C-alpha positions as semicolon CSV with decimal commas, in nm:
position;residue;x (nm);y (nm);z (nm)
1;M;0,000;0,000;0,000
2;K;0,121;0,346;-0,086
3;I;0,032;0,653;0,120
4;S;0,059;0,998;-0,034
5;R;-0,051;1,351;0,043
6;Y;-0,400;1,425;-0,083
7;S;-0,429;1,650;-0,388
8;I;-0,710;1,751;-0,622
9;E;-0,627;1,454;-0,845
10;H;-0,758;1,223;-0,569
11;E;-1,086;1,409;-0,528
12;D;-1,300;1,180;-0,746
13;D;-1,178;0,866;-0,566
14;V;-1,252;1,005;-0,219
15;I;-1,591;1,152;-0,311
16;A;-1,699;0,833;-0,490
17;A;-1,595;0,615;-0,196
18;I;-1,771;0,805;0,079
19;G;-2,063;0,905;-0,144
20;G;-2,134;0,537;-0,196
21;D;-2,138;0,456;0,176
22;P;-2,467;0,529;0,356
23;D;-2,284;0,605;0,681
24;W;-2,056;0,861;0,515
25;E;-2,253;1,011;0,228
26;F;-2,377;1,299;0,446
27;L;-2,030;1,453;0,409
28;V;-2,081;1,499;0,036
29;S;-2,454;1,555;0,004
30;N;-2,535;1,803;-0,272
31;D;-2,533;2,108;-0,048
32;K;-2,205;2,012;0,125
33;K;-1,994;1,857;-0,151
34;D;-1,801;2,171;-0,248
35;L;-1,735;2,258;0,116
36;Y;-1,603;1,907;0,181
37;K;-1,379;1,915;-0,125
38;A;-1,225;2,239;0,003
39;S;-1,177;2,091;0,351
40;L;-0,983;1,798;0,204
41;L;-0,740;2,040;0,042
42;K;-0,715;2,265;0,345
43;G;-0,674;1,985;0,598
44;V;-0,401;1,735;0,667
45;S;-0,524;1,472;0,422
46;Y;-0,364;1,156;0,282
47;V;-0,479;0,882;0,048
48;C;-0,398;0,513;0,033
49;Y;-0,364;0,312;-0,290
50;S;-0,268;-0,045;-0,367
51;D;-0,156;-0,113;-0,724
52;N;-0,328;0,211;-0,834
53;E;-0,655;0,106;-0,669
54;F;-0,798;0,351;-0,415
55;C;-0,817;0,198;-0,067
56;G;-0,904;0,490;0,160
57;Y;-0,806;0,821;0,310
58;V;-0,758;1,020;0,627
59;R;-0,842;1,384;0,689
60;A;-0,715;1,568;0,994
61;I;-0,735;1,919;1,130
62;L;-0,415;2,097;1,227
63;D;-0,423;2,302;1,546
64;E;-0,098;2,481;1,462
65;G;0,169;2,434;1,726
66;Y;-0,044;2,213;1,949
67;S;-0,197;1,904;1,794
68;V;-0,352;1,731;1,496
69;Y;-0,706;1,592;1,515
70;I;-0,795;1,302;1,286
71;S;-1,147;1,381;1,177
72;E;-1,210;1,106;0,923
73;L;-1,037;0,774;0,865
74;Y;-1,206;0,576;0,590
75;L;-1,117;0,252;0,415
76;L;-1,333;0,087;0,152
77;P;-1,480;-0,237;0,293
78;K;-1,258;-0,449;0,066
79;W;-0,948;-0,289;0,220
80;R;-1,039;-0,297;0,589
81;N;-0,824;-0,504;0,825
82;Q;-0,529;-0,487;0,587
83;K;-0,321;-0,220;0,766
84;G;-0,431;0,073;0,546
85;G;-0,582;0,262;0,838
86;Q;-0,271;0,210;1,046
87;L;-0,049;0,331;0,762
88;L;-0,259;0,644;0,717
89;I;-0,242;0,723;1,090
90;E;0,133;0,662;1,095
91;R;0,182;0,903;0,805
92;V;-0,005;1,179;0,988
93;A;0,213;1,119;1,295
94;K;0,535;1,100;1,091
95;D;0,467;1,431;0,918
96;H;0,388;1,603;1,250
97;P;0,640;1,453;1,494
98;K;0,631;1,737;1,748
99;L;0,253;1,749;1,776
100;T;0,014;1,527;1,970
101;I;-0,215;1,333;1,738
102;Y;-0,574;1,277;1,847
103;A;-0,852;1,084;1,676
104;L;-1,211;1,200;1,691
105;S;-1,410;0,882;1,647
106;D;-1,731;0,698;1,692
107;E;-1,542;0,376;1,618
108;D;-1,394;0,325;1,962
109;A;-1,337;-0,048;1,911
110;Y;-1,087;0,019;1,630
111;Y;-0,874;0,260;1,833
112;L;-0,892;0,048;2,147
113;K;-0,781;-0,258;1,946
114;K;-0,481;-0,057;1,826
115;G;-0,391;0,024;2,187
116;Y;-0,458;0,397;2,174
117;Q;-0,557;0,565;2,499
118;K;-0,899;0,723;2,525
119;I;-0,881;1,068;2,681
120;G;-1,229;1,205;2,733
121;S;-1,400;1,186;2,395
122;V;-1,083;1,145;2,183
123;F;-0,803;0,894;2,142
124;E;-0,439;0,990;2,175
125;I;-0,231;0,833;1,901
């Protein structure tokens, strides 16, 4: 799997993936799609591919000088449980070594399984 910084060339893959998932499509509903596209470019976003096939992405919010908050971590069902999520998280941490990384999540089981500590309503990576 290859992780790279998100750019506009990845937009169609990300939008198609989450737009096709009933639990995620609210992010790109007609009235929010342009706003979400802009947030992907503005945020700390990375994509994951395997042999040129889109696997998933992560989008985080940079709190300059303090921390990075992972807002979305998404893998297509076919690519779940194959280390893509872990690689995406590691890339965020690698590119921001002096900042604390937190994950905002409603998927507590995933972060607990990875051994991350829950602090209030977030996980510290």
